[in-house]
FIBA-21024 format. One record per atom (N, C-alpha, C): residue number from 1; atom name; y, x, z. Coordinates in nm, 4 decimals. Each point is the difference from the previous one (the first is absolute). Layout:
<site resi="NUM" name="CA" c2="Y" c1="X" c3="Z"/>
...
***
This chain:
<site resi="1" name="N" c2="10.2776" c1="5.4059" c3="12.7555"/>
<site resi="1" name="CA" c2="0.0728" c1="-0.0521" c3="-0.1137"/>
<site resi="1" name="C" c2="0.0836" c1="-0.1192" c3="0.0452"/>
<site resi="2" name="N" c2="0.1210" c1="-0.0048" c3="-0.0485"/>
<site resi="2" name="CA" c2="0.0900" c1="-0.1088" c3="0.0362"/>
<site resi="2" name="C" c2="0.0333" c1="-0.0831" c3="-0.1235"/>
<site resi="3" name="N" c2="0.0081" c1="-0.1303" c3="0.0214"/>
<site resi="3" name="CA" c2="0.0296" c1="-0.0938" c3="-0.1083"/>
<site resi="3" name="C" c2="0.0996" c1="-0.1038" c3="0.0499"/>
<site resi="4" name="N" c2="0.0883" c1="-0.0431" c3="-0.0878"/>
<site resi="4" name="CA" c2="0.0884" c1="-0.1135" c3="0.0260"/>
<site resi="4" name="C" c2="-0.0043" c1="-0.0879" c3="-0.1241"/>
<site resi="5" name="N" c2="-0.0166" c1="-0.1305" c3="0.0219"/>
<site resi="5" name="CA" c2="-0.0096" c1="-0.0918" c3="-0.1128"/>
<site resi="5" name="C" c2="0.0293" c1="-0.1415" c3="0.0465"/>
<site resi="6" name="N" c2="0.0224" c1="-0.0867" c3="-0.0962"/>
<site resi="6" name="CA" c2="0.0183" c1="-0.1425" c3="0.0249"/>
<site resi="6" name="C" c2="-0.1123" c1="-0.0715" c3="-0.0738"/>
<site resi="7" name="N" c2="-0.0656" c1="-0.0940" c3="0.0697"/>
<site resi="7" name="CA" c2="-0.1124" c1="-0.0713" c3="-0.0605"/>
<site resi="7" name="C" c2="-0.0071" c1="-0.1417" c3="0.0552"/>
<site resi="8" name="N" c2="-0.0669" c1="-0.0860" c3="-0.0742"/>
<site resi="8" name="CA" c2="-0.0165" c1="-0.1392" c3="0.0412"/>
<site resi="8" name="C" c2="-0.1212" c1="-0.0150" c3="0.0911"/>
<site resi="9" name="N" c2="0.0206" c1="-0.0693" c3="0.1117"/>
<site resi="9" name="CA" c2="-0.1098" c1="-0.0274" c3="0.0926"/>
<site resi="9" name="C" c2="-0.0877" c1="-0.1102" c3="-0.0584"/>
<site resi="10" name="N" c2="-0.1307" c1="0.0218" c3="0.0060"/>
<site resi="10" name="CA" c2="-0.0924" c1="-0.1008" c3="-0.0505"/>
<site resi="10" name="C" c2="-0.1132" c1="-0.0195" c3="0.0994"/>
<site resi="11" name="N" c2="-0.0620" c1="-0.1159" c3="-0.0106"/>
<site resi="11" name="CA" c2="-0.1084" c1="-0.0335" c3="0.0920"/>
<site resi="11" name="C" c2="-0.1335" c1="0.0335" c3="-0.0629"/>
<site resi="12" name="N" c2="-0.0871" c1="0.0562" c3="0.0797"/>
<site resi="12" name="CA" c2="-0.1387" c1="0.0227" c3="-0.0390"/>
<site resi="12" name="C" c2="-0.0850" c1="-0.0682" c3="0.1045"/>
<site resi="13" name="N" c2="-0.0894" c1="-0.0836" c3="-0.0454"/>
<site resi="13" name="CA" c2="-0.0835" c1="-0.0750" c3="0.0944"/>
<site resi="13" name="C" c2="-0.1345" c1="0.0680" c3="0.0146"/>
<site resi="14" name="N" c2="-0.0236" c1="0.0478" c3="0.1192"/>
<site resi="14" name="CA" c2="-0.1302" c1="0.0515" c3="0.0399"/>
<site resi="14" name="C" c2="-0.0472" c1="-0.0932" c3="0.1092"/>
<site resi="15" name="N" c2="-0.0512" c1="0.0552" c3="0.1087"/>
<site resi="15" name="CA" c2="-0.0376" c1="-0.0829" c3="0.1132"/>
<site resi="15" name="C" c2="0.1213" c1="-0.0750" c3="0.0575"/>
<site resi="16" name="N" c2="0.1190" c1="0.0576" c3="-0.0177"/>
<site resi="16" name="CA" c2="0.1252" c1="-0.0629" c3="0.0428"/>
<site resi="16" name="C" c2="0.1056" c1="0.0401" c3="-0.1031"/>
<site resi="17" name="N" c2="0.1041" c1="-0.0793" c3="-0.0179"/>
<site resi="17" name="CA" c2="0.1017" c1="0.0392" c3="-0.0983"/>
<site resi="17" name="C" c2="0.0836" c1="0.1178" c3="0.0520"/>
<site resi="18" name="N" c2="0.0288" c1="0.0926" c3="-0.0882"/>
<site resi="18" name="CA" c2="0.0832" c1="0.1154" c3="0.0317"/>
<site resi="18" name="C" c2="0.1035" c1="0.0164" c3="-0.1089"/>
<site resi="19" name="N" c2="0.1140" c1="0.0596" c3="0.0353"/>
<site resi="19" name="CA" c2="0.1004" c1="0.0343" c3="-0.0998"/>
<site resi="19" name="C" c2="-0.0097" c1="0.1481" c3="-0.0299"/>
<site resi="20" name="N" c2="0.0167" c1="0.0328" c3="-0.1266"/>
<site resi="20" name="CA" c2="-0.0048" c1="0.1375" c3="-0.0473"/>
<site resi="20" name="C" c2="0.1139" c1="0.0238" c3="-0.0971"/>
<site resi="21" name="N" c2="0.0326" c1="0.1275" c3="-0.0218"/>
<site resi="21" name="CA" c2="0.0812" c1="0.0432" c3="-0.1127"/>
<site resi="21" name="C" c2="-0.0785" c1="0.1099" c3="-0.0699"/>
<site resi="22" name="N" c2="0.0183" c1="0.0094" c3="-0.1305"/>
<site resi="22" name="CA" c2="-0.0684" c1="0.1030" c3="-0.0782"/>
<site resi="22" name="C" c2="0.0915" c1="0.1200" c3="-0.0174"/>
<site resi="23" name="N" c2="-0.0564" c1="0.1174" c3="0.0200"/>
<site resi="23" name="CA" c2="0.0715" c1="0.1240" c3="-0.0279"/>
<site resi="23" name="C" c2="0.0247" c1="0.0047" c3="-0.1507"/>
<site resi="24" name="N" c2="0.1217" c1="0.0329" c3="-0.0453"/>
<site resi="24" name="CA" c2="0.0258" c1="0.0066" c3="-0.1443"/>
<site resi="24" name="C" c2="-0.0970" c1="0.0960" c3="-0.0689"/>
<site resi="25" name="N" c2="-0.0326" c1="-0.0279" c3="-0.1236"/>
<site resi="25" name="CA" c2="-0.1002" c1="0.0771" c3="-0.0743"/>
<site resi="25" name="C" c2="0.0313" c1="0.1492" c3="-0.0021"/>
<site resi="26" name="N" c2="0.1249" c1="0.0371" c3="-0.0232"/>
<site resi="26" name="CA" c2="0.0365" c1="0.1426" c3="-0.0053"/>
<site resi="26" name="C" c2="-0.0292" c1="0.0680" c3="0.1341"/>
<site resi="27" name="N" c2="0.0352" c1="-0.0671" c3="0.1100"/>
<site resi="27" name="CA" c2="-0.0270" c1="0.0553" c3="0.1332"/>
<site resi="27" name="C" c2="-0.1502" c1="0.0046" c3="0.0267"/>
<site resi="28" name="N" c2="-0.0714" c1="-0.1031" c3="-0.0423"/>
<site resi="28" name="CA" c2="-0.1452" c1="-0.0033" c3="0.0194"/>
<site resi="28" name="C" c2="-0.0660" c1="0.1151" c3="-0.0747"/>
<site resi="29" name="N" c2="0.0484" c1="0.0313" c3="-0.1192"/>
<site resi="29" name="CA" c2="-0.0556" c1="0.1108" c3="-0.0778"/>
<site resi="29" name="C" c2="0.0217" c1="0.1322" c3="0.0733"/>
<site resi="30" name="N" c2="0.1188" c1="0.0183" c3="0.0566"/>
<site resi="30" name="CA" c2="0.0274" c1="0.1224" c3="0.0774"/>
<site resi="30" name="C" c2="-0.0913" c1="0.0079" c3="0.1215"/>
<site resi="31" name="N" c2="-0.0191" c1="-0.1117" c3="0.0665"/>
<site resi="31" name="CA" c2="-0.0829" c1="-0.0030" c3="0.1202"/>
<site resi="31" name="C" c2="-0.1467" c1="0.0262" c3="-0.0330"/>
<site resi="32" name="N" c2="-0.0480" c1="-0.0526" c3="-0.1108"/>
<site resi="32" name="CA" c2="-0.1399" c1="0.0224" c3="-0.0396"/>
<site resi="32" name="C" c2="-0.0323" c1="0.1484" c3="-0.0128"/>
<site resi="33" name="N" c2="0.0992" c1="0.0803" c3="-0.0404"/>
<site resi="33" name="CA" c2="-0.0217" c1="0.1435" c3="-0.0180"/>
<site resi="33" name="C" c2="-0.0360" c1="0.0711" c3="0.1308"/>
<site resi="34" name="N" c2="0.0456" c1="-0.0530" c3="0.1133"/>
<site resi="34" name="CA" c2="-0.0253" c1="0.0653" c3="0.1296"/>
<site resi="34" name="C" c2="-0.0785" c1="-0.0895" c3="0.0960"/>
<site resi="35" name="N" c2="-0.0454" c1="-0.1127" c3="-0.0479"/>
<site resi="35" name="CA" c2="-0.0658" c1="-0.0990" c3="0.0869"/>
<site resi="35" name="C" c2="-0.1189" c1="0.0572" c3="0.0746"/>
<site resi="36" name="N" c2="-0.0768" c1="0.0857" c3="-0.0643"/>
<site resi="36" name="CA" c2="-0.1194" c1="0.0556" c3="0.0644"/>
<site resi="36" name="C" c2="0.0358" c1="0.0793" c3="0.1248"/>
<site resi="37" name="N" c2="0.1192" c1="0.0585" c3="0.0033"/>
<site resi="37" name="CA" c2="0.0450" c1="0.0770" c3="0.1158"/>
<site resi="37" name="C" c2="0.0526" c1="-0.0893" c3="0.1123"/>
<site resi="38" name="N" c2="0.0387" c1="-0.1225" c3="-0.0330"/>
<site resi="38" name="CA" c2="0.0658" c1="-0.0875" c3="0.0972"/>
<site resi="38" name="C" c2="-0.0897" c1="-0.1105" c3="0.0556"/>
<site resi="39" name="N" c2="-0.1023" c1="-0.0373" c3="-0.0740"/>
<site resi="39" name="CA" c2="-0.0819" c1="-0.1147" c3="0.0392"/>
<site resi="39" name="C" c2="-0.0854" c1="0.0288" c3="0.1229"/>
<site resi="40" name="N" c2="-0.0267" c1="-0.1032" c3="0.0762"/>
<site resi="40" name="CA" c2="-0.0938" c1="0.0133" c3="0.1119"/>
<site resi="40" name="C" c2="-0.1294" c1="-0.0747" c3="-0.0318"/>
<site resi="41" name="N" c2="-0.0203" c1="-0.0336" c3="-0.1241"/>
<site resi="41" name="CA" c2="-0.1232" c1="-0.0640" c3="-0.0456"/>
<site resi="41" name="C" c2="0.0281" c1="-0.1193" c3="-0.0880"/>
<site resi="42" name="N" c2="-0.0880" c1="-0.0245" c3="-0.0959"/>
<site resi="42" name="CA" c2="0.0083" c1="-0.1138" c3="-0.0918"/>
<site resi="42" name="C" c2="0.1299" c1="-0.0034" c3="-0.0790"/>
<site resi="43" name="N" c2="0.0706" c1="0.1114" c3="-0.0071"/>
<site resi="43" name="CA" c2="0.1248" c1="0.0054" c3="-0.0744"/>
<site resi="43" name="C" c2="0.1202" c1="-0.0542" c3="0.0746"/>
<site resi="44" name="N" c2="-0.0197" c1="-0.0436" c3="0.1244"/>
<site resi="44" name="CA" c2="0.1088" c1="-0.0550" c3="0.0821"/>
<site resi="44" name="C" c2="0.0863" c1="0.1157" c3="0.0516"/>
<site resi="45" name="N" c2="0.1319" c1="-0.0146" c3="-0.0108"/>
<site resi="45" name="CA" c2="0.0923" c1="0.1064" c3="0.0375"/>
<site resi="45" name="C" c2="0.0925" c1="-0.0476" c3="0.1114"/>
<site resi="46" name="N" c2="0.0022" c1="0.0698" c3="0.1151"/>
<site resi="46" name="CA" c2="0.0899" c1="-0.0393" c3="0.1080"/>
<site resi="46" name="C" c2="0.1455" c1="0.0255" c3="-0.0388"/>
<site resi="47" name="N" c2="0.0889" c1="-0.0908" c3="0.0426"/>
<site resi="47" name="CA" c2="0.1429" c1="0.0136" c3="-0.0297"/>
<site resi="47" name="C" c2="0.0848" c1="-0.0439" c3="0.1187"/>
<site resi="48" name="N" c2="0.1213" c1="0.0525" c3="0.0023"/>
<site resi="48" name="CA" c2="0.1073" c1="-0.0525" c3="0.0843"/>
<site resi="48" name="C" c2="0.0934" c1="-0.0712" c3="-0.0967"/>
<site resi="49" name="N" c2="0.0342" c1="-0.1243" c3="0.0302"/>
<site resi="49" name="CA" c2="0.0812" c1="-0.0788" c3="-0.0924"/>
<site resi="49" name="C" c2="0.1183" c1="-0.0622" c3="0.0728"/>
<site resi="50" name="N" c2="0.1014" c1="-0.0352" c3="-0.0784"/>
<site resi="50" name="CA" c2="0.1157" c1="-0.0711" c3="0.0537"/>
<site resi="50" name="C" c2="0.0390" c1="-0.1071" c3="-0.1003"/>
<site resi="51" name="N" c2="0.0174" c1="-0.1213" c3="0.0507"/>
<site resi="51" name="CA" c2="0.0554" c1="-0.1111" c3="-0.0761"/>
<site resi="51" name="C" c2="0.1170" c1="-0.0498" c3="0.0831"/>
<site resi="52" name="N" c2="0.1180" c1="0.0037" c3="-0.0592"/>
<site resi="52" name="CA" c2="0.1194" c1="-0.0348" c3="0.0768"/>
<site resi="52" name="C" c2="0.0176" c1="0.0984" c3="0.1144"/>
<site resi="53" name="N" c2="0.0149" c1="-0.0517" c3="0.1200"/>
<site resi="53" name="CA" c2="0.0165" c1="0.0839" c3="0.1183"/>
<site resi="53" name="C" c2="-0.1310" c1="0.0231" c3="0.0737"/>
<site resi="54" name="N" c2="-0.1088" c1="-0.0549" c3="-0.0512"/>
<site resi="54" name="CA" c2="-0.1281" c1="0.0050" c3="0.0700"/>
<site resi="54" name="C" c2="-0.0886" c1="0.1100" c3="-0.0555"/>
<site resi="55" name="N" c2="-0.0377" c1="0.0932" c3="0.0884"/>
<site resi="55" name="CA" c2="-0.0921" c1="0.1067" c3="-0.0363"/>
<site resi="55" name="C" c2="-0.1379" c1="-0.0329" c3="0.0556"/>
<site resi="56" name="N" c2="-0.1044" c1="0.0367" c3="-0.0756"/>
<site resi="56" name="CA" c2="-0.1359" c1="-0.0294" c3="0.0435"/>
<site resi="56" name="C" c2="-0.0978" c1="0.0967" c3="-0.0653"/>
<site resi="57" name="N" c2="-0.1170" c1="0.0105" c3="0.0586"/>
<site resi="57" name="CA" c2="-0.1073" c1="0.0797" c3="-0.0597"/>
<site resi="57" name="C" c2="-0.1035" c1="-0.0954" c3="-0.0557"/>
<site resi="58" name="N" c2="-0.0572" c1="0.0388" c3="-0.1113"/>
<site resi="58" name="CA" c2="-0.1028" c1="-0.0801" c3="-0.0660"/>
<site resi="58" name="C" c2="-0.0694" c1="0.0896" c3="-0.1011"/>
<site resi="59" name="N" c2="-0.0593" c1="-0.0581" c3="-0.0996"/>
<site resi="59" name="CA" c2="-0.0687" c1="0.0771" c3="-0.1033"/>
<site resi="59" name="C" c2="0.0273" c1="-0.0596" c3="-0.1370"/>
<site resi="60" name="N" c2="-0.0082" c1="0.0864" c3="-0.1003"/>
<site resi="60" name="CA" c2="-0.0005" c1="-0.0448" c3="-0.1387"/>
<site resi="60" name="C" c2="-0.1451" c1="-0.0206" c3="-0.0397"/>
<site resi="61" name="N" c2="-0.0272" c1="-0.1103" c3="-0.0667"/>
<site resi="61" name="CA" c2="-0.1353" c1="-0.0322" c3="-0.0423"/>
<site resi="61" name="C" c2="-0.0092" c1="0.0115" c3="-0.1510"/>
<site resi="62" name="N" c2="-0.1006" c1="0.0722" c3="-0.0515"/>
<site resi="62" name="CA" c2="-0.0140" c1="0.0110" c3="-0.1450"/>
<site resi="62" name="C" c2="-0.0433" c1="-0.1333" c3="-0.0608"/>
<site resi="63" name="N" c2="0.0617" c1="-0.0347" c3="-0.1130"/>
<site resi="63" name="CA" c2="-0.0347" c1="-0.1246" c3="-0.0687"/>
<site resi="63" name="C" c2="0.0331" c1="0.0147" c3="-0.1471"/>
<site resi="64" name="N" c2="-0.1009" c1="-0.0094" c3="-0.0853"/>
<site resi="64" name="CA" c2="0.0185" c1="0.0008" c3="-0.1454"/>
<site resi="64" name="C" c2="0.0820" c1="0.1198" c3="-0.0489"/>
<site resi="65" name="N" c2="-0.0253" c1="0.1172" c3="0.0553"/>
<site resi="65" name="CA" c2="0.0695" c1="0.1215" c3="-0.0425"/>
<site resi="65" name="C" c2="0.1349" c1="0.0217" c3="0.0654"/>
<site resi="66" name="N" c2="0.0445" c1="-0.0960" c3="0.0803"/>
<site resi="66" name="CA" c2="0.1270" c1="0.0132" c3="0.0712"/>
<site resi="66" name="C" c2="-0.0229" c1="-0.0043" c3="0.1498"/>
<site resi="67" name="N" c2="0.1055" c1="-0.0264" c3="0.0742"/>
<site resi="67" name="CA" c2="-0.0092" c1="-0.0072" c3="0.1458"/>
<site resi="67" name="C" c2="0.0810" c1="-0.1193" c3="0.0507"/>
<site resi="68" name="N" c2="-0.0542" c1="-0.0659" c3="0.1013"/>
<site resi="68" name="CA" c2="0.0672" c1="-0.1132" c3="0.0637"/>
<site resi="68" name="C" c2="0.0362" c1="0.0361" c3="0.1426"/>
<site resi="69" name="N" c2="0.1200" c1="-0.0411" c3="0.0403"/>
<site resi="69" name="CA" c2="0.0470" c1="0.0173" c3="0.1367"/>
<site resi="69" name="C" c2="-0.0012" c1="-0.1359" c3="0.0677"/>
<site resi="70" name="N" c2="-0.0780" c1="-0.0133" c3="0.1057"/>
<site resi="70" name="CA" c2="-0.0022" c1="-0.1235" c3="0.0765"/>
<site resi="70" name="C" c2="0.1235" c1="-0.0107" c3="0.0873"/>
<site resi="71" name="N" c2="0.0568" c1="-0.1200" c3="0.0049"/>
<site resi="71" name="CA" c2="0.1170" c1="-0.0239" c3="0.0854"/>
<site resi="71" name="C" c2="-0.0478" c1="-0.0747" c3="0.1233"/>
<site resi="72" name="N" c2="0.0008" c1="0.0676" c3="0.1133"/>
<site resi="72" name="CA" c2="-0.0483" c1="-0.0601" c3="0.1241"/>
<site resi="72" name="C" c2="0.0797" c1="-0.1255" c3="0.0343"/>
<site resi="73" name="N" c2="-0.0647" c1="-0.0941" c3="0.0661"/>
<site resi="73" name="CA" c2="0.0650" c1="-0.1255" c3="0.0379"/>
<site resi="73" name="C" c2="0.1235" c1="0.0275" c3="0.0860"/>
<site resi="74" name="N" c2="-0.0087" c1="0.0966" c3="0.0909"/>
<site resi="74" name="CA" c2="0.1158" c1="0.0327" c3="0.0843"/>
<site resi="74" name="C" c2="0.1181" c1="0.0456" c3="-0.0852"/>
<site resi="75" name="N" c2="-0.0264" c1="0.0728" c3="-0.1070"/>
<site resi="75" name="CA" c2="0.1058" c1="0.0455" c3="-0.0904"/>
<site resi="75" name="C" c2="0.0536" c1="-0.1187" c3="-0.0794"/>
<site resi="76" name="N" c2="-0.0896" c1="-0.0864" c3="-0.0474"/>
<site resi="76" name="CA" c2="0.0430" c1="-0.1190" c3="-0.0738"/>
<site resi="76" name="C" c2="0.0961" c1="-0.0819" c3="0.0845"/>
<site resi="77" name="N" c2="-0.0353" c1="-0.0197" c3="0.1262"/>
<site resi="77" name="CA" c2="0.0849" c1="-0.0808" c3="0.0889"/>
<site resi="77" name="C" c2="0.1319" c1="0.0694" c3="0.0307"/>
<site resi="78" name="N" c2="-0.0062" c1="0.1290" c3="0.0313"/>
<site resi="78" name="CA" c2="0.1215" c1="0.0742" c3="0.0368"/>
<site resi="78" name="C" c2="0.0997" c1="0.0076" c3="-0.1146"/>
<site resi="79" name="N" c2="-0.0512" c1="0.0106" c3="-0.1215"/>
<site resi="79" name="CA" c2="0.0868" c1="0.0177" c3="-0.1164"/>
<site resi="79" name="C" c2="0.0132" c1="-0.1262" c3="-0.0853"/>
<site resi="80" name="N" c2="-0.0668" c1="-0.1083" c3="0.0408"/>
<site resi="80" name="CA" c2="0.0095" c1="-0.1254" c3="-0.0741"/>
<site resi="80" name="C" c2="-0.0601" c1="0.0091" c3="-0.1391"/>
<site resi="81" name="N" c2="-0.1096" c1="0.0739" c3="-0.0143"/>
<site resi="81" name="CA" c2="-0.0640" c1="0.0184" c3="-0.1305"/>
<site resi="81" name="C" c2="-0.0978" c1="-0.1142" c3="-0.0263"/>
<site resi="82" name="N" c2="0.0117" c1="-0.0597" c3="-0.1174"/>
<site resi="82" name="CA" c2="-0.0910" c1="-0.1065" c3="-0.0426"/>
<site resi="82" name="C" c2="-0.0511" c1="0.0324" c3="-0.1394"/>
<site resi="83" name="N" c2="-0.1056" c1="-0.0685" c3="-0.0389"/>
<site resi="83" name="CA" c2="-0.0567" c1="0.0184" c3="-0.1338"/>
<site resi="83" name="C" c2="0.1085" c1="-0.0204" c3="-0.1047"/>
<site resi="84" name="N" c2="0.0055" c1="0.0904" c3="-0.0965"/>
<site resi="84" name="CA" c2="0.0987" c1="-0.0090" c3="-0.1074"/>
<site resi="84" name="C" c2="0.1293" c1="0.0745" c3="0.0268"/>
<site resi="85" name="N" c2="0.0240" c1="0.0409" c3="0.1249"/>
<site resi="85" name="CA" c2="0.1206" c1="0.0767" c3="0.0317"/>
<site resi="85" name="C" c2="-0.0108" c1="0.1404" c3="-0.0579"/>
<site resi="86" name="N" c2="0.1128" c1="0.0528" c3="-0.0436"/>
<site resi="86" name="CA" c2="0.0054" c1="0.1409" c3="-0.0400"/>
<site resi="86" name="C" c2="0.0436" c1="0.0788" c3="0.1226"/>
<site resi="87" name="N" c2="-0.0770" c1="0.1020" c3="0.0323"/>
<site resi="87" name="CA" c2="0.0281" c1="0.0796" c3="0.1200"/>
<site resi="87" name="C" c2="0.0191" c1="0.1465" c3="-0.0364"/>
<site resi="88" name="N" c2="0.0890" c1="0.0654" c3="0.0726"/>
<site resi="88" name="CA" c2="0.0213" c1="0.1438" c3="-0.0133"/>
<site resi="88" name="C" c2="-0.0945" c1="0.0695" c3="0.0949"/>
<site resi="89" name="N" c2="-0.0762" c1="0.0954" c3="-0.0506"/>
<site resi="89" name="CA" c2="-0.1017" c1="0.0690" c3="0.0766"/>
<site resi="89" name="C" c2="0.0259" c1="0.1501" c3="-0.0043"/>
<site resi="90" name="N" c2="-0.0115" c1="0.0650" c3="0.1146"/>
<site resi="90" name="CA" c2="-0.0014" c1="0.1460" c3="0.0071"/>
<site resi="90" name="C" c2="-0.1297" c1="0.0359" c3="0.0691"/>
<site resi="91" name="N" c2="-0.0717" c1="0.0966" c3="-0.0543"/>
<site resi="91" name="CA" c2="-0.1244" c1="0.0378" c3="0.0671"/>
<site resi="91" name="C" c2="-0.0288" c1="0.1483" c3="-0.0180"/>
<site resi="92" name="N" c2="-0.0725" c1="0.0511" c3="0.0988"/>
<site resi="92" name="CA" c2="-0.0489" c1="0.1373" c3="-0.0025"/>
<site resi="92" name="C" c2="-0.1515" c1="-0.0058" c3="0.0032"/>
<site resi="93" name="N" c2="-0.0630" c1="0.0499" c3="-0.1053"/>
<site resi="93" name="CA" c2="-0.1456" c1="-0.0014" c3="-0.0082"/>
<site resi="93" name="C" c2="-0.0570" c1="0.1183" c3="0.0761"/>
<site resi="94" name="N" c2="-0.1130" c1="-0.0247" c3="0.0631"/>
<site resi="94" name="CA" c2="-0.0662" c1="0.1051" c3="0.0750"/>
<site resi="94" name="C" c2="0.0279" c1="-0.0075" c3="0.1476"/>
<site resi="95" name="N" c2="0.0575" c1="-0.1109" c3="0.0435"/>
<site resi="95" name="CA" c2="0.0198" c1="-0.0202" c3="0.1428"/>
<site resi="95" name="C" c2="0.1330" c1="0.0287" c3="0.0436"/>
***
Protein backbone atom coordinates (compact mmCIF):
# COMPACT_ATOMS: atom_id res chain seq x y z
CA UNK A 1 0.00 0.00 0.00
CA UNK A 2 1.27 3.44 -0.89
CA UNK A 3 0.45 6.68 0.89
CA UNK A 4 1.39 10.33 0.41
CA UNK A 5 0.51 12.96 2.99
CA UNK A 6 1.65 16.08 4.78
CA UNK A 7 1.80 16.07 8.57
CA UNK A 8 3.31 17.99 11.47
CA UNK A 9 6.38 16.52 13.14
CA UNK A 10 5.99 16.15 16.89
CA UNK A 11 8.18 14.96 19.71
CA UNK A 12 7.42 11.92 21.80
CA UNK A 13 9.58 11.38 24.84
CA UNK A 14 10.47 7.82 25.65
CA UNK A 15 13.94 6.80 26.74
CA UNK A 16 15.14 9.47 24.28
CA UNK A 17 13.22 12.15 22.36
CA UNK A 18 12.07 11.14 18.88
CA UNK A 19 10.18 12.94 16.14
CA UNK A 20 7.13 11.33 14.60
CA UNK A 21 4.35 12.13 12.15
CA UNK A 22 0.90 10.58 12.34
CA UNK A 23 -0.61 8.81 9.37
CA UNK A 24 -3.87 10.64 8.49
CA UNK A 25 -6.97 8.94 9.91
CA UNK A 26 -8.37 7.97 6.49
CA UNK A 27 -5.07 6.30 5.52
CA UNK A 28 -4.81 4.63 8.93
CA UNK A 29 -8.30 3.17 8.48
CA UNK A 30 -7.30 1.72 5.09
CA UNK A 31 -4.12 0.29 6.58
CA UNK A 32 -5.94 -1.29 9.54
CA UNK A 33 -7.94 -3.39 7.06
CA UNK A 34 -4.77 -5.20 5.89
CA UNK A 35 -2.49 -4.72 8.90
CA UNK A 36 -2.64 -8.37 9.94
CA UNK A 37 -1.07 -9.32 6.59
CA UNK A 38 1.72 -6.74 6.86
CA UNK A 39 2.76 -6.73 10.51
CA UNK A 40 5.80 -8.57 11.81
CA UNK A 41 4.44 -8.51 15.36
CA UNK A 42 2.79 -6.21 17.91
CA UNK A 43 1.01 -4.42 15.07
CA UNK A 44 4.27 -2.84 13.83
CA UNK A 45 4.36 -2.53 10.02
CA UNK A 46 7.61 -2.22 8.03
CA UNK A 47 7.70 0.66 5.52
CA UNK A 48 9.89 2.37 2.97
CA UNK A 49 9.49 6.12 3.39
CA UNK A 50 10.68 9.33 1.77
CA UNK A 51 10.79 12.81 3.26
CA UNK A 52 12.16 15.36 0.84
CA UNK A 53 14.98 13.70 -1.06
CA UNK A 54 15.80 11.24 1.71
CA UNK A 55 14.56 7.66 1.49
CA UNK A 56 14.72 5.33 4.48
CA UNK A 57 13.30 2.13 5.93
CA UNK A 58 11.53 2.09 9.26
CA UNK A 59 8.23 0.97 10.73
CA UNK A 60 4.80 2.35 11.48
CA UNK A 61 3.89 1.95 15.13
CA UNK A 62 0.26 1.53 16.22
CA UNK A 63 -0.94 4.21 18.64
CA UNK A 64 -4.49 4.98 19.76
CA UNK A 65 -6.08 3.39 16.68
CA UNK A 66 -3.73 5.15 14.26
CA UNK A 67 -0.12 4.77 13.17
CA UNK A 68 3.01 6.83 13.83
CA UNK A 69 6.02 7.09 11.54
CA UNK A 70 9.31 7.73 13.32
CA UNK A 71 11.64 10.20 11.63
CA UNK A 72 15.20 8.97 12.02
CA UNK A 73 17.77 11.49 13.24
CA UNK A 74 19.72 11.10 9.97
CA UNK A 75 16.57 12.07 8.05
CA UNK A 76 15.89 14.99 10.40
CA UNK A 77 19.39 16.31 9.79
CA UNK A 78 19.42 15.70 6.03
CA UNK A 79 16.06 17.38 5.51
CA UNK A 80 16.25 19.98 8.29
CA UNK A 81 13.15 18.61 10.04
CA UNK A 82 12.36 20.00 13.50
CA UNK A 83 9.44 19.68 15.88
CA UNK A 84 6.43 21.55 14.53
CA UNK A 85 7.54 21.43 10.88
CA UNK A 86 5.05 20.20 8.31
CA UNK A 87 6.66 17.51 6.18
CA UNK A 88 5.63 15.78 2.97
CA UNK A 89 5.80 12.02 3.36
CA UNK A 90 5.59 9.22 0.81
CA UNK A 91 5.60 5.67 2.08
CA UNK A 92 5.05 2.10 0.99
CA UNK A 93 3.73 -0.19 3.71
CA UNK A 94 4.91 -3.75 3.84
CA UNK A 95 8.56 -3.11 3.20
